[in-house]
PyMOL commands that place a pseudoatom at each C-alpha (Angstrom):
pseudoatom trace, name=CA, resn=MET, resi=1, chain=A, elem=C, hetatm=0, pos=[0.241, -0.098, 0.163]
pseudoatom trace, name=CA, resn=THR, resi=2, chain=A, elem=C, hetatm=0, pos=[1.295, 3.220, -0.589]
pseudoatom trace, name=CA, resn=PHE, resi=3, chain=A, elem=C, hetatm=0, pos=[1.536, 6.259, 1.369]
pseudoatom trace, name=CA, resn=ALA, resi=4, chain=A, elem=C, hetatm=0, pos=[-1.119, 8.270, -0.447]
pseudoatom trace, name=CA, resn=LYS, resi=5, chain=A, elem=C, hetatm=0, pos=[-3.226, 5.167, 0.618]
pseudoatom trace, name=CA, resn=THR, resi=6, chain=A, elem=C, hetatm=0, pos=[-2.492, 5.152, 3.969]
pseudoatom trace, name=CA, resn=LEU, resi=7, chain=A, elem=C, hetatm=0, pos=[-3.355, 8.854, 3.967]
pseudoatom trace, name=CA, resn=ARG, resi=8, chain=A, elem=C, hetatm=0, pos=[-6.663, 8.314, 2.302]
pseudoatom trace, name=CA, resn=VAL, resi=9, chain=A, elem=C, hetatm=0, pos=[-7.170, 5.806, 4.945]
pseudoatom trace, name=CA, resn=ILE, resi=10, chain=A, elem=C, hetatm=0, pos=[-6.826, 8.133, 7.556]
pseudoatom trace, name=CA, resn=GLU, resi=11, chain=A, elem=C, hetatm=0, pos=[-8.753, 10.476, 6.147]
pseudoatom trace, name=CA, resn=GLU, resi=12, chain=A, elem=C, hetatm=0, pos=[-11.685, 8.041, 5.680]
pseudoatom trace, name=CA, resn=LEU, resi=13, chain=A, elem=C, hetatm=0, pos=[-11.300, 7.746, 9.472]
pseudoatom trace, name=CA, resn=GLU, resi=14, chain=A, elem=C, hetatm=0, pos=[-12.363, 11.490, 9.450]
pseudoatom trace, name=CA, resn=GLN, resi=15, chain=A, elem=C, hetatm=0, pos=[-15.034, 11.296, 7.251]
pseudoatom trace, name=CA, resn=LYS, resi=16, chain=A, elem=C, hetatm=0, pos=[-16.571, 8.582, 9.387]
pseudoatom trace, name=CA, resn=GLY, resi=17, chain=A, elem=C, hetatm=0, pos=[-16.183, 10.584, 12.418]
pseudoatom trace, name=CA, resn=ILE, resi=18, chain=A, elem=C, hetatm=0, pos=[-14.258, 8.052, 14.197]
pseudoatom trace, name=CA, resn=ILE, resi=19, chain=A, elem=C, hetatm=0, pos=[-11.857, 11.315, 14.331]
pseudoatom trace, name=CA, resn=GLU, resi=20, chain=A, elem=C, hetatm=0, pos=[-12.901, 15.087, 14.231]
pseudoatom trace, name=CA, resn=ARG, resi=21, chain=A, elem=C, hetatm=0, pos=[-9.646, 16.096, 12.676]
pseudoatom trace, name=CA, resn=TYR, resi=22, chain=A, elem=C, hetatm=0, pos=[-6.323, 15.044, 11.840]
pseudoatom trace, name=CA, resn=ALA, resi=23, chain=A, elem=C, hetatm=0, pos=[-3.031, 16.684, 10.144]
pseudoatom trace, name=CA, resn=ILE, resi=24, chain=A, elem=C, hetatm=0, pos=[0.366, 14.797, 10.308]
pseudoatom trace, name=CA, resn=GLY, resi=25, chain=A, elem=C, hetatm=0, pos=[3.032, 15.936, 12.053]
pseudoatom trace, name=CA, resn=GLY, resi=26, chain=A, elem=C, hetatm=0, pos=[6.798, 14.997, 13.332]
pseudoatom trace, name=CA, resn=GLY, resi=27, chain=A, elem=C, hetatm=0, pos=[9.288, 13.512, 10.799]
pseudoatom trace, name=CA, resn=ILE, resi=28, chain=A, elem=C, hetatm=0, pos=[7.065, 13.432, 7.590]
pseudoatom trace, name=CA, resn=ALA, resi=29, chain=A, elem=C, hetatm=0, pos=[5.482, 16.939, 8.510]
pseudoatom trace, name=CA, resn=ALA, resi=30, chain=A, elem=C, hetatm=0, pos=[9.283, 18.134, 8.768]
pseudoatom trace, name=CA, resn=LEU, resi=31, chain=A, elem=C, hetatm=0, pos=[9.608, 16.607, 5.260]
pseudoatom trace, name=CA, resn=VAL, resi=32, chain=A, elem=C, hetatm=0, pos=[7.787, 19.051, 3.876]
pseudoatom trace, name=CA, resn=TYR, resi=33, chain=A, elem=C, hetatm=0, pos=[9.526, 21.821, 5.031]
pseudoatom trace, name=CA, resn=VAL, resi=34, chain=A, elem=C, hetatm=0, pos=[13.353, 20.389, 4.779]
pseudoatom trace, name=CA, resn=GLU, resi=35, chain=A, elem=C, hetatm=0, pos=[15.804, 17.831, 3.313]
pseudoatom trace, name=CA, resn=PRO, resi=36, chain=A, elem=C, hetatm=0, pos=[15.105, 13.946, 3.395]
pseudoatom trace, name=CA, resn=PHE, resi=37, chain=A, elem=C, hetatm=0, pos=[16.283, 12.166, 6.463]
pseudoatom trace, name=CA, resn=LEU, resi=38, chain=A, elem=C, hetatm=0, pos=[15.161, 8.971, 8.381]
pseudoatom trace, name=CA, resn=THR, resi=39, chain=A, elem=C, hetatm=0, pos=[11.461, 8.742, 10.000]
pseudoatom trace, name=CA, resn=TYR, resi=40, chain=A, elem=C, hetatm=0, pos=[10.656, 5.609, 11.295]
pseudoatom trace, name=CA, resn=ASP, resi=41, chain=A, elem=C, hetatm=0, pos=[6.683, 6.188, 11.061]
pseudoatom trace, name=CA, resn=LEU, resi=42, chain=A, elem=C, hetatm=0, pos=[3.821, 8.582, 10.490]
pseudoatom trace, name=CA, resn=ASP, resi=43, chain=A, elem=C, hetatm=0, pos=[2.618, 10.612, 13.257]
pseudoatom trace, name=CA, resn=ALA, resi=44, chain=A, elem=C, hetatm=0, pos=[-0.826, 11.253, 13.208]
pseudoatom trace, name=CA, resn=PHE, resi=45, chain=A, elem=C, hetatm=0, pos=[-2.122, 13.665, 15.571]
pseudoatom trace, name=CA, resn=VAL, resi=46, chain=A, elem=C, hetatm=0, pos=[-5.669, 14.278, 15.954]
pseudoatom trace, name=CA, resn=VAL, resi=47, chain=A, elem=C, hetatm=0, pos=[-8.864, 15.254, 17.680]
pseudoatom trace, name=CA, resn=LEU, resi=48, chain=A, elem=C, hetatm=0, pos=[-11.084, 12.919, 19.310]
pseudoatom trace, name=CA, resn=PRO, resi=49, chain=A, elem=C, hetatm=0, pos=[-14.780, 12.962, 19.047]
pseudoatom trace, name=CA, resn=SER, resi=50, chain=A, elem=C, hetatm=0, pos=[-16.109, 14.056, 22.720]
pseudoatom trace, name=CA, resn=ALA, resi=51, chain=A, elem=C, hetatm=0, pos=[-16.059, 11.244, 25.097]
pseudoatom trace, name=CA, resn=LYS, resi=52, chain=A, elem=C, hetatm=0, pos=[-17.687, 10.978, 28.478]
pseudoatom trace, name=CA, resn=GLY, resi=53, chain=A, elem=C, hetatm=0, pos=[-15.421, 11.101, 31.094]
pseudoatom trace, name=CA, resn=LYS, resi=54, chain=A, elem=C, hetatm=0, pos=[-11.741, 12.523, 30.896]
pseudoatom trace, name=CA, resn=LEU, resi=55, chain=A, elem=C, hetatm=0, pos=[-9.988, 9.154, 29.712]
pseudoatom trace, name=CA, resn=VAL, resi=56, chain=A, elem=C, hetatm=0, pos=[-8.894, 9.299, 26.111]
pseudoatom trace, name=CA, resn=SER, resi=57, chain=A, elem=C, hetatm=0, pos=[-9.258, 6.050, 23.900]
pseudoatom trace, name=CA, resn=LEU, resi=58, chain=A, elem=C, hetatm=0, pos=[-7.735, 5.293, 21.032]
pseudoatom trace, name=CA, resn=ARG, resi=59, chain=A, elem=C, hetatm=0, pos=[-9.775, 2.356, 20.424]
pseudoatom trace, name=CA, resn=PRO, resi=60, chain=A, elem=C, hetatm=0, pos=[-12.450, 3.338, 18.178]
pseudoatom trace, name=CA, resn=ILE, resi=61, chain=A, elem=C, hetatm=0, pos=[-9.778, 4.338, 15.536]
pseudoatom trace, name=CA, resn=TYR, resi=62, chain=A, elem=C, hetatm=0, pos=[-8.078, 0.553, 16.439]
pseudoatom trace, name=CA, resn=ASP, resi=63, chain=A, elem=C, hetatm=0, pos=[-10.909, -1.341, 15.623]
pseudoatom trace, name=CA, resn=ALA, resi=64, chain=A, elem=C, hetatm=0, pos=[-12.125, 0.575, 12.785]
pseudoatom trace, name=CA, resn=LEU, resi=65, chain=A, elem=C, hetatm=0, pos=[-8.667, -0.404, 11.534]
pseudoatom trace, name=CA, resn=THR, resi=66, chain=A, elem=C, hetatm=0, pos=[-8.169, -4.112, 12.177]
pseudoatom trace, name=CA, resn=LYS, resi=67, chain=A, elem=C, hetatm=0, pos=[-11.556, -4.619, 10.883]
pseudoatom trace, name=CA, resn=LYS, resi=68, chain=A, elem=C, hetatm=0, pos=[-9.350, -3.545, 7.410]
pseudoatom trace, name=CA, resn=GLY, resi=69, chain=A, elem=C, hetatm=0, pos=[-7.270, -5.960, 8.057]
pseudoatom trace, name=CA, resn=PHE, resi=70, chain=A, elem=C, hetatm=0, pos=[-4.476, -3.339, 9.181]
pseudoatom trace, name=CA, resn=LYS, resi=71, chain=A, elem=C, hetatm=0, pos=[-2.214, -4.921, 12.489]
pseudoatom trace, name=CA, resn=PRO, resi=72, chain=A, elem=C, hetatm=0, pos=[-1.271, -3.126, 15.520]
pseudoatom trace, name=CA, resn=GLU, resi=73, chain=A, elem=C, hetatm=0, pos=[2.628, -3.047, 16.324]
pseudoatom trace, name=CA, resn=GLY, resi=74, chain=A, elem=C, hetatm=0, pos=[2.751, -1.596, 19.920]
pseudoatom trace, name=CA, resn=GLU, resi=75, chain=A, elem=C, hetatm=0, pos=[2.354, 2.116, 19.766]
pseudoatom trace, name=CA, resn=HIS, resi=76, chain=A, elem=C, hetatm=0, pos=[1.682, 2.000, 16.068]
pseudoatom trace, name=CA, resn=ILE, resi=77, chain=A, elem=C, hetatm=0, pos=[-0.724, 0.437, 13.660]
pseudoatom trace, name=CA, resn=ARG, resi=78, chain=A, elem=C, hetatm=0, pos=[0.615, -0.455, 10.018]
pseudoatom trace, name=CA, resn=ILE, resi=79, chain=A, elem=C, hetatm=0, pos=[-1.661, 0.875, 7.502]
pseudoatom trace, name=CA, resn=GLY, resi=80, chain=A, elem=C, hetatm=0, pos=[-0.044, -0.547, 4.255]
pseudoatom trace, name=CA, resn=ASP, resi=81, chain=A, elem=C, hetatm=0, pos=[3.466, -0.087, 4.748]
pseudoatom trace, name=CA, resn=PHE, resi=82, chain=A, elem=C, hetatm=0, pos=[3.671, 2.872, 7.154]
pseudoatom trace, name=CA, resn=PRO, resi=83, chain=A, elem=C, hetatm=0, pos=[3.616, 2.011, 11.030]
pseudoatom trace, name=CA, resn=VAL, resi=84, chain=A, elem=C, hetatm=0, pos=[1.371, 5.001, 11.990]
pseudoatom trace, name=CA, resn=GLN, resi=85, chain=A, elem=C, hetatm=0, pos=[1.282, 6.568, 15.332]
pseudoatom trace, name=CA, resn=PHE, resi=86, chain=A, elem=C, hetatm=0, pos=[-2.146, 8.257, 16.535]
pseudoatom trace, name=CA, resn=ILE, resi=87, chain=A, elem=C, hetatm=0, pos=[-1.520, 10.449, 19.037]
pseudoatom trace, name=CA, resn=PRO, resi=88, chain=A, elem=C, hetatm=0, pos=[-4.461, 12.340, 20.600]
pseudoatom trace, name=CA, resn=ALA, resi=89, chain=A, elem=C, hetatm=0, pos=[-4.379, 16.373, 20.907]
pseudoatom trace, name=CA, resn=TYR, resi=90, chain=A, elem=C, hetatm=0, pos=[-2.491, 16.742, 24.212]
pseudoatom trace, name=CA, resn=ASN, resi=91, chain=A, elem=C, hetatm=0, pos=[-2.353, 20.211, 25.282]
pseudoatom trace, name=CA, resn=ARG, resi=92, chain=A, elem=C, hetatm=0, pos=[-3.198, 23.535, 23.751]
pseudoatom trace, name=CA, resn=LEU, resi=93, chain=A, elem=C, hetatm=0, pos=[-0.201, 23.708, 21.616]
pseudoatom trace, name=CA, resn=THR, resi=94, chain=A, elem=C, hetatm=0, pos=[-1.399, 20.387, 19.983]
pseudoatom trace, name=CA, resn=GLU, resi=95, chain=A, elem=C, hetatm=0, pos=[-4.854, 21.441, 19.565]
pseudoatom trace, name=CA, resn=GLU, resi=96, chain=A, elem=C, hetatm=0, pos=[-3.970, 24.237, 17.398]
pseudoatom trace, name=CA, resn=ALA, resi=97, chain=A, elem=C, hetatm=0, pos=[-1.562, 22.938, 15.446]
pseudoatom trace, name=CA, resn=ILE, resi=98, chain=A, elem=C, hetatm=0, pos=[-4.233, 20.272, 14.409]
pseudoatom trace, name=CA, resn=ARG, resi=99, chain=A, elem=C, hetatm=0, pos=[-6.134, 23.260, 14.326]
pseudoatom trace, name=CA, resn=GLU, resi=100, chain=A, elem=C, hetatm=0, pos=[-4.411, 25.394, 12.025]
pseudoatom trace, name=CA, resn=ALA, resi=101, chain=A, elem=C, hetatm=0, pos=[-2.790, 22.765, 9.863]
pseudoatom trace, name=CA, resn=VAL, resi=102, chain=A, elem=C, hetatm=0, pos=[-1.943, 23.461, 6.172]
pseudoatom trace, name=CA, resn=ILE, resi=103, chain=A, elem=C, hetatm=0, pos=[-3.199, 21.313, 3.210]
pseudoatom trace, name=CA, resn=VAL, resi=104, chain=A, elem=C, hetatm=0, pos=[0.329, 20.593, 1.035]
pseudoatom trace, name=CA, resn=LYS, resi=105, chain=A, elem=C, hetatm=0, pos=[0.484, 18.939, -2.358]
pseudoatom trace, name=CA, resn=SER, resi=106, chain=A, elem=C, hetatm=0, pos=[3.535, 16.751, -2.651]
pseudoatom trace, name=CA, resn=GLY, resi=107, chain=A, elem=C, hetatm=0, pos=[3.718, 14.577, -5.728]
pseudoatom trace, name=CA, resn=GLY, resi=108, chain=A, elem=C, hetatm=0, pos=[0.262, 14.044, -6.621]
pseudoatom trace, name=CA, resn=LEU, resi=109, chain=A, elem=C, hetatm=0, pos=[-0.193, 13.819, -2.445]
pseudoatom trace, name=CA, resn=LYS, resi=110, chain=A, elem=C, hetatm=0, pos=[-2.456, 16.033, -0.778]
pseudoatom trace, name=CA, resn=MET, resi=111, chain=A, elem=C, hetatm=0, pos=[-1.927, 15.875, 2.936]
pseudoatom trace, name=CA, resn=ARG, resi=112, chain=A, elem=C, hetatm=0, pos=[-2.753, 18.028, 5.954]
pseudoatom trace, name=CA, resn=VAL, resi=113, chain=A, elem=C, hetatm=0, pos=[0.470, 18.879, 8.067]
pseudoatom trace, name=CA, resn=PHE, resi=114, chain=A, elem=C, hetatm=0, pos=[1.399, 21.154, 10.741]
pseudoatom trace, name=CA, resn=ARG, resi=115, chain=A, elem=C, hetatm=0, pos=[2.119, 24.328, 9.868]
pseudoatom trace, name=CA, resn=LEU, resi=116, chain=A, elem=C, hetatm=0, pos=[6.279, 24.923, 10.490]
pseudoatom trace, name=CA, resn=GLU, resi=117, chain=A, elem=C, hetatm=0, pos=[6.040, 27.095, 13.328]
pseudoatom trace, name=CA, resn=HIS, resi=118, chain=A, elem=C, hetatm=0, pos=[3.923, 24.853, 15.665]
pseudoatom trace, name=CA, resn=LEU, resi=119, chain=A, elem=C, hetatm=0, pos=[6.042, 21.964, 14.182]
pseudoatom trace, name=CA, resn=VAL, resi=120, chain=A, elem=C, hetatm=0, pos=[9.364, 23.834, 15.598]
pseudoatom trace, name=CA, resn=ALA, resi=121, chain=A, elem=C, hetatm=0, pos=[6.924, 24.879, 18.663]
pseudoatom trace, name=CA, resn=ILE, resi=122, chain=A, elem=C, hetatm=0, pos=[6.381, 21.326, 19.181]
pseudoatom trace, name=CA, resn=MET, resi=123, chain=A, elem=C, hetatm=0, pos=[9.797, 20.409, 19.368]
pseudoatom trace, name=CA, resn=LEU, resi=124, chain=A, elem=C, hetatm=0, pos=[10.852, 23.258, 21.824]
pseudoatom trace, name=CA, resn=GLN, resi=125, chain=A, elem=C, hetatm=0, pos=[8.495, 21.873, 24.013]
pseudoatom trace, name=CA, resn=THR, resi=126, chain=A, elem=C, hetatm=0, pos=[8.871, 18.364, 24.008]
pseudoatom trace, name=CA, resn=SER, resi=127, chain=A, elem=C, hetatm=0, pos=[12.618, 18.897, 24.136]
pseudoatom trace, name=CA, resn=ARG, resi=128, chain=A, elem=C, hetatm=0, pos=[13.824, 15.470, 23.957]
pseudoatom trace, name=CA, resn=PRO, resi=129, chain=A, elem=C, hetatm=0, pos=[17.221, 14.913, 22.431]
pseudoatom trace, name=CA, resn=LYS, resi=130, chain=A, elem=C, hetatm=0, pos=[16.312, 13.872, 18.951]
pseudoatom trace, name=CA, resn=ASP, resi=131, chain=A, elem=C, hetatm=0, pos=[13.660, 16.806, 18.857]
pseudoatom trace, name=CA, resn=LYS, resi=132, chain=A, elem=C, hetatm=0, pos=[16.342, 19.232, 19.285]
pseudoatom trace, name=CA, resn=ALA, resi=133, chain=A, elem=C, hetatm=0, pos=[18.761, 17.874, 16.805]
pseudoatom trace, name=CA, resn=ARG, resi=134, chain=A, elem=C, hetatm=0, pos=[15.946, 17.901, 14.352]
pseudoatom trace, name=CA, resn=LEU, resi=135, chain=A, elem=C, hetatm=0, pos=[15.048, 21.418, 15.639]
pseudoatom trace, name=CA, resn=VAL, resi=136, chain=A, elem=C, hetatm=0, pos=[18.458, 22.334, 14.515]
pseudoatom trace, name=CA, resn=GLN, resi=137, chain=A, elem=C, hetatm=0, pos=[18.316, 20.753, 10.746]
pseudoatom trace, name=CA, resn=VAL, resi=138, chain=A, elem=C, hetatm=0, pos=[14.937, 22.391, 10.389]
pseudoatom trace, name=CA, resn=LEU, resi=139, chain=A, elem=C, hetatm=0, pos=[15.617, 25.882, 11.330]
pseudoatom trace, name=CA, resn=ASP, resi=140, chain=A, elem=C, hetatm=0, pos=[19.052, 25.356, 8.945]
pseudoatom trace, name=CA, resn=GLN, resi=141, chain=A, elem=C, hetatm=0, pos=[16.986, 24.983, 6.394]
pseudoatom trace, name=CA, resn=ALA, resi=142, chain=A, elem=C, hetatm=0, pos=[13.401, 26.507, 6.663]
pseudoatom trace, name=CA, resn=GLU, resi=143, chain=A, elem=C, hetatm=0, pos=[12.588, 29.721, 7.262]
pseudoatom trace, name=CA, resn=PRO, resi=144, chain=A, elem=C, hetatm=0, pos=[10.085, 30.161, 9.437]
pseudoatom trace, name=CA, resn=ASP, resi=145, chain=A, elem=C, hetatm=0, pos=[6.980, 32.998, 9.772]
pseudoatom trace, name=CA, resn=GLU, resi=146, chain=A, elem=C, hetatm=0, pos=[9.521, 34.895, 12.670]
pseudoatom trace, name=CA, resn=GLN, resi=147, chain=A, elem=C, hetatm=0, pos=[6.928, 36.952, 13.462]
pseudoatom trace, name=CA, resn=TYR, resi=148, chain=A, elem=C, hetatm=0, pos=[4.326, 34.006, 14.014]
pseudoatom trace, name=CA, resn=LEU, resi=149, chain=A, elem=C, hetatm=0, pos=[6.580, 31.776, 15.225]
pseudoatom trace, name=CA, resn=SER, resi=150, chain=A, elem=C, hetatm=0, pos=[7.141, 34.545, 18.409]
pseudoatom trace, name=CA, resn=GLN, resi=151, chain=A, elem=C, hetatm=0, pos=[3.175, 34.836, 18.758]
pseudoatom trace, name=CA, resn=ILE, resi=152, chain=A, elem=C, hetatm=0, pos=[3.321, 31.250, 19.247]
pseudoatom trace, name=CA, resn=LEU, resi=153, chain=A, elem=C, hetatm=0, pos=[5.884, 30.662, 21.930]
pseudoatom trace, name=CA, resn=THR, resi=154, chain=A, elem=C, hetatm=0, pos=[4.722, 33.467, 23.133]
pseudoatom trace, name=CA, resn=ARG, resi=155, chain=A, elem=C, hetatm=0, pos=[1.061, 32.689, 23.488]
pseudoatom trace, name=CA, resn=HIS, resi=156, chain=A, elem=C, hetatm=0, pos=[2.396, 29.013, 24.674]
pseudoatom trace, name=CA, resn=ARG, resi=157, chain=A, elem=C, hetatm=0, pos=[4.592, 30.018, 27.391]
pseudoatom trace, name=CA, resn=LEU, resi=158, chain=A, elem=C, hetatm=0, pos=[7.755, 28.934, 25.145]
pseudoatom trace, name=CA, resn=SER, resi=159, chain=A, elem=C, hetatm=0, pos=[9.982, 31.978, 24.639]
pseudoatom trace, name=CA, resn=ARG, resi=160, chain=A, elem=C, hetatm=0, pos=[12.398, 31.165, 27.227]
pseudoatom trace, name=CA, resn=ARG, resi=161, chain=A, elem=C, hetatm=0, pos=[12.684, 27.599, 25.547]
pseudoatom trace, name=CA, resn=ARG, resi=162, chain=A, elem=C, hetatm=0, pos=[13.317, 28.672, 22.545]
pseudoatom trace, name=CA, resn=ALA, resi=163, chain=A, elem=C, hetatm=0, pos=[16.324, 31.485, 24.304]
pseudoatom trace, name=CA, resn=GLN, resi=164, chain=A, elem=C, hetatm=0, pos=[17.957, 28.666, 26.047]
pseudoatom trace, name=CA, resn=PHE, resi=165, chain=A, elem=C, hetatm=0, pos=[18.041, 26.361, 22.852]
pseudoatom trace, name=CA, resn=ARG, resi=166, chain=A, elem=C, hetatm=0, pos=[19.358, 29.492, 20.298]
pseudoatom trace, name=CA, resn=LYS, resi=167, chain=A, elem=C, hetatm=0, pos=[22.083, 29.394, 23.578]
pseudoatom trace, name=CA, resn=GLN, resi=168, chain=A, elem=C, hetatm=0, pos=[23.012, 26.070, 23.523]
pseudoatom trace, name=CA, resn=PHE, resi=169, chain=A, elem=C, hetatm=0, pos=[23.207, 25.105, 19.386]
pseudoatom trace, name=CA, resn=TYR, resi=170, chain=A, elem=C, hetatm=0, pos=[23.908, 28.422, 18.251]
pseudoatom trace, name=CA, resn=ASP, resi=171, chain=A, elem=C, hetatm=0, pos=[25.525, 30.873, 20.663]
pseudoatom trace, name=CA, resn=ARG, resi=172, chain=A, elem=C, hetatm=0, pos=[28.907, 29.522, 21.001]
pseudoatom trace, name=CA, resn=ALA, resi=173, chain=A, elem=C, hetatm=0, pos=[32.044, 30.845, 20.917]
for i in range(1, 173): cmd.bond("trace and resi %d" % i, "trace and resi %d" % (i + 1))
show_as sticks, trace
zoom trace
């Protein structure tokens, strides 16, 4: 199954109301903005239909996909050739990133991906070593809208983290 078919399966989940909205984040989204690098999976950030109670369950997604013959593999479900990790919007920043995602056309494919500025903000927020390394690559190759990025960072209280990142990676003597 091609990447295009994998995207169609995810879009079908949205059309059927199993998820309210999705947007591609993580490494695959970063590939829209920078030169290719190795990435293992497709991160599909999702807004789930309102559930009673506070517990978020991915079960409806997994149930729908296993009925179609797709197999869970740890934290992923393999849709064709691609391991897909469904990540529920877990804070205001990821909710905003999904809401403001853009449609990107590439090689005949249409997909909804996080804006570059949201990718940068999320990498700063998570601050895992792999996110920091990828952020250096992204910022060396792509130019986020500085005003929009600053607004996001201010709104989500990440300006200090950005300053720390710059000091660690760019202000060396």
